[in-house]
C-alpha positions in Angstrom: 53.4 -40.5 23.9 53.6 -40.7 27.9 51.2 -38.7 30.0 53.5 -36.2 30.8 54.3 -35.0 27.1 50.5 -34.9 26.3 50.0 -32.4 29.4 52.9 -30.2 28.4 51.6 -30.3 24.4 48.4 -29.0 25.8 49.7 -26.4 27.6 51.4 -24.8 24.9 48.2 -25.3 23.0 46.0 -23.1 25.4 48.7 -20.8 25.8 48.8 -20.3 21.7 45.0 -20.2 21.4 44.4 -16.6 21.7 47.6 -15.6 20.1 45.6 -17.9 17.0 42.4 -16.1 17.1 43.9 -13.0 17.2 46.0 -13.3 14.1 42.8 -15.4 12.3 40.7 -11.9 12.7 43.6 -9.8 11.7 43.4 -11.9 8.6 39.4 -11.1 8.2 39.4 -15.0 8.7 36.4 -16.2 11.5 38.0 -18.4 14.3 35.1 -20.6 14.0 32.0 -21.4 11.0 29.2 -19.2 12.1 26.4 -20.8 14.1 23.6 -21.5 11.2 21.1 -20.4 14.0 22.5 -17.1 14.4 23.2 -16.0 11.3 21.8 -12.6 10.1 18.3 -13.7 7.7 18.6 -12.6 3.8 16.3 -10.2 3.5 13.5 -10.8 0.8 14.2 -9.1 -2.5 11.8 -7.0 -3.4 10.3 -7.9 -7.4 10.5 -5.3 -9.0 13.9 -3.9 -7.4 16.5 -4.5 -10.0 14.7 -5.4 -13.3 12.4 -4.3 -14.9 9.9 -6.2 -16.7 10.0 -5.6 -21.0 6.2 -5.8 -21.3 5.4 -2.9 -23.7 2.1 -2.5 -21.3 4.0 -0.9 -18.6 6.3 1.6 -18.5 9.8 1.4 -20.2 12.5 -0.1 -18.0 14.5 2.5 -17.7 11.3 4.7 -15.4 11.9 5.7 -12.1 9.5 3.5 -10.6 11.5 0.5 -11.6 14.7 2.6 -9.8 12.1 3.0 -6.6 12.5 0.2 -3.2 9.0 -0.7 -2.0 8.3 1.5 1.4 11.8 3.0 1.2 11.9 5.7 4.2 14.2 7.3 2.6 12.1 8.2 -0.4 11.4 11.8 -1.1 8.4 12.9 1.1 5.2 14.6 -1.0 5.0 18.3 -0.5 2.3 19.9 1.5 -0.5 21.3 -0.3 -3.5 23.2 -0.2 -7.1 21.7 -0.1 -10.2 23.4 -1.0 -12.6 24.7 0.9 -15.1 22.9 2.7 -17.9 24.9 0.4 -16.4 23.8 -2.6 -15.5 20.7 -2.0 -19.1 20.0 -0.7 -20.7 21.2 -3.7 -18.2 19.1 -6.2 -19.3 16.0 -4.1 -23.0 15.6 -5.4 -23.4 12.7 -7.6 -24.7 13.3 -11.4 -27.6 11.9 -13.0 -26.2 9.0 -14.3 -24.5 8.1 -11.4 -24.8 5.0 -9.7 -25.0 5.1 -5.7 -23.1 2.6 -3.8 -24.2 4.6 -0.1 -26.4 7.1 0.7 -25.8 7.1 4.3 -28.8 5.0 4.8 -27.8 1.5 4.5 -25.6 -1.1 2.6 -27.8 -2.6 0.2 -25.3 -2.4 -2.1 -22.9 -4.3 -0.5 -22.3 -7.9 0.9 -23.1 -9.2 4.0 -20.6 -6.7 6.4 -20.6 -6.1 10.4 -20.1 -2.8 9.7 -22.5 -0.6 11.2 -24.4 2.8 9.4 -24.8 5.8 11.8 -25.6 9.4 11.3 -25.1 9.1 7.8 -21.5 7.5 7.4 -20.3 3.7 7.9 -17.5 3.3 10.2 -15.4 -0.2 10.0 -15.6 -2.9 11.9 -12.2 -3.7 13.1 -11.2 -7.4 12.1 -14.8 -8.1 10.4 -13.7 -7.8 7.1 -13.0 -5.9 3.8 -16.7 -4.1 3.1 -17.4 -5.4 -0.8 -19.9 -4.6 -3.2 -22.3 -6.8 -4.3 -22.2 -5.5 -8.3 -18.8 -6.0 -10.5 -17.1 -2.8 -10.9 -14.7 -1.8 -14.7 -13.5 1.4 -15.3 -15.1 3.7 -13.4 -15.2 7.7 -11.8 -15.5 7.3 -8.0 -16.4 9.5 -5.5 -16.4 8.4 -1.7 -15.3 10.7 1.9 -13.4 9.2 4.4 -13.1 10.0 8.0 -10.5 9.8 10.5 -10.5 10.0 14.1 -8.0 12.3 16.3 -5.5 9.0 16.8 -4.4 8.0 20.3 -0.9 8.7 21.8 1.5 6.9 20.0 -0.8 6.0 16.9 1.7 6.8 14.3 3.0 5.7 10.6 0.8 3.1 9.3 -1.4 2.3 12.7 -2.4 5.5 12.8 -6.0 4.8 11.0 -5.9 3.3 8.0 -8.1 2.0 5.3 -7.8 1.6 1.4 -10.3 1.7 -1.7 -9.6 -1.3 -3.2 -9.9 -2.1 -7.4 -10.8 -5.4 -9.0 -9.5 -8.6 -6.9 -9.2 -7.6 -2.6 -6.2 -10.1 -2.9 -4.1 -9.6 -6.3 -6.1 -5.9 -7.4 -4.6 -2.8 -6.2 -5.4 -0.2 -3.5 -5.4 3.3 -2.8 -4.3 4.6 0.3 -6.7 6.2 2.8 -4.1 6.9 6.1 -4.2 9.8 8.4 -0.9 11.4 6.6 -1.3 14.9 8.8 1.9 15.3 10.5 2.2 11.3 10.5 5.8 10.0 9.2 5.9 7.4 7.9 6.6 5.8 4.0 6.4 8.1 1.0 4.5 5.1 -0.8 2.1 4.2 1.7 0.2 8.1 3.2 -3.0 9.1 1.6 -3.5 9.5 -2.0 -1.0 7.0 -3.1 -1.2 4.3 -5.2 -0.1 1.4 -2.4 3.6 0.2 -2.2 4.5 1.7 -5.7 3.8 6.2 -6.0 3.5 8.5 -3.6 0.8 11.0 -4.1 2.7 13.9 -6.1 1.4 16.5 -2.9 0.1 15.5 0.5 -3.6 17.9 0.7 -4.5 16.3 4.0 -7.0 17.7 5.9 -6.1 16.9 10.3 -8.2 14.4 11.7 -11.5 15.1 12.8 -11.7 16.4 9.2 -13.8 14.5 6.4 -11.5 13.7 3.4 -12.8 13.9 -0.2 -11.8 11.1 -2.8 -12.3 11.7 -6.7 -10.9 8.4 -8.6 -10.6 7.7 -12.4 -10.1 4.6 -12.6 -9.3 1.9 -15.7 -9.3 -1.6 -15.2 -6.4 -4.0 -16.7 -6.5 -5.7 -19.9 -5.5 -9.5 -21.1 -5.4 -11.4 -23.2 -7.0 -15.0 -24.0 -3.5 -16.5 -22.6 -3.4 -14.4 -19.5 -0.5 -12.0 -20.2 -1.1 -8.4 -19.3 -2.3 -6.1 -22.7 -3.2 -2.9 -21.0 -2.3 -1.8 -17.7 -4.8 -0.3 -15.1 -4.4 3.6 -15.0 -5.5 5.7 -12.5 -6.1 9.5 -11.5 -6.9 10.9 -8.0 -8.0 14.1 -7.2 -7.7 14.4 -3.1 -9.4 17.4 -1.4 -9.5 19.1 -4.6 -6.2 18.7 -5.6 -5.0 16.2 -8.0 -2.3 14.0 -6.9 -2.1 11.3 -9.1 -2.6 12.0 -12.9 -3.4 8.7 -15.5 -0.5 6.5 -13.9 0.5 3.2 -14.9 0.0 0.5 -11.9 2.6 -2.0 -12.3 1.1 -4.8 -10.6 -0.3 -5.9 -7.4 -0.4 -3.3 -4.8 -1.2 -6.1 -2.3 1.1 -8.6 0.1 4.7 -7.6 1.3 6.0 -6.7 -1.5 5.6 -5.3 -4.8 3.9 -8.0 -7.3 3.2 -8.7 -11.0 -0.1 -8.6 -12.5 -2.3 -11.8 -12.5 -5.0 -11.9 -15.1 -8.3 -11.1 -13.8 -12.0 -10.1 -15.6 -13.2 -6.4 -17.2 -15.0 -6.0 -13.8 -14.9 -7.2 -10.0 -16.6 -6.1 -6.6 -15.2 -2.7 -5.4 -13.9 -2.6 -1.5 -12.9 -0.5 1.5 -9.9 -1.7 3.5 -10.8 -3.3 7.2 -7.4 -2.5 8.5 -8.1 -2.8 12.2 -9.2 0.9 12.7 -12.7 2.4 13.0 -12.2 5.1 9.5 -16.0 6.4 9.1 -17.0 6.4 5.0 -20.4 8.6 2.9 -21.3 9.7 0.0 -20.5 6.8 -1.8 -21.2 6.8 -6.0 -19.5 5.8 -9.1 -20.5 6.9 -13.0 -19.0 3.7 -15.4 -17.1 4.8 -18.2 -15.8 3.1 -21.4 -12.4 2.3 -22.6 
């Protein structure tokens, strides 16, 4: 092919290129293959989002919990409820004679070494110092704990608004009841105060404004496993939040820790109790529990 003919064909091809691209796009065919570097990443699926395990220790496959999406911002928000008056909450908070006191406002002798600060009858999170864990391994219990959050800073919203948690069993594979300033604070429903984190929102929101002490009374039943590590009984929890029941013998469907819902991991019947360091200066006081038999 001579030079003149080559130039003529090249010119014709260049003229036709825009029309070819238009036709391909009209037919739904990409003109060029997308670059792997610019292709959108596929979302990581939530383990329990589409299918439910058939273990009889867990809710049945048609239970509502298996239809929910982890941290779904469109999940219905619980209604606001009225907390009990301060005087009644204080009267109910006194440790009974058979209680084991974990923190009485004086020192952290019942806890593993920590940089958290004890002052004026409370213990405050030292951000980025790690969780506060009991020395004693604890199984099923009735736990009382009071917590406090400061006034939020400007722009301190959602999960950043003074966050912590009550950690049952293994801090990596166990179960958290959320602590968060949820007063006029929009976030995902399964992450507000009183929630079984990432699983069940509280049935209502009886939180008091920041700067007030909040009261938790939690009945926790530890999970059970057979000799092979298979789950035979799920953990259950009941939560009274400021005197209002917001979880009622709720079946925990797996570990609440990590970036998505996770299945149960075999663990002993008793492990240390923890308070979470989520990098905010949350305070705790009057912590005690009564062991219970399963």
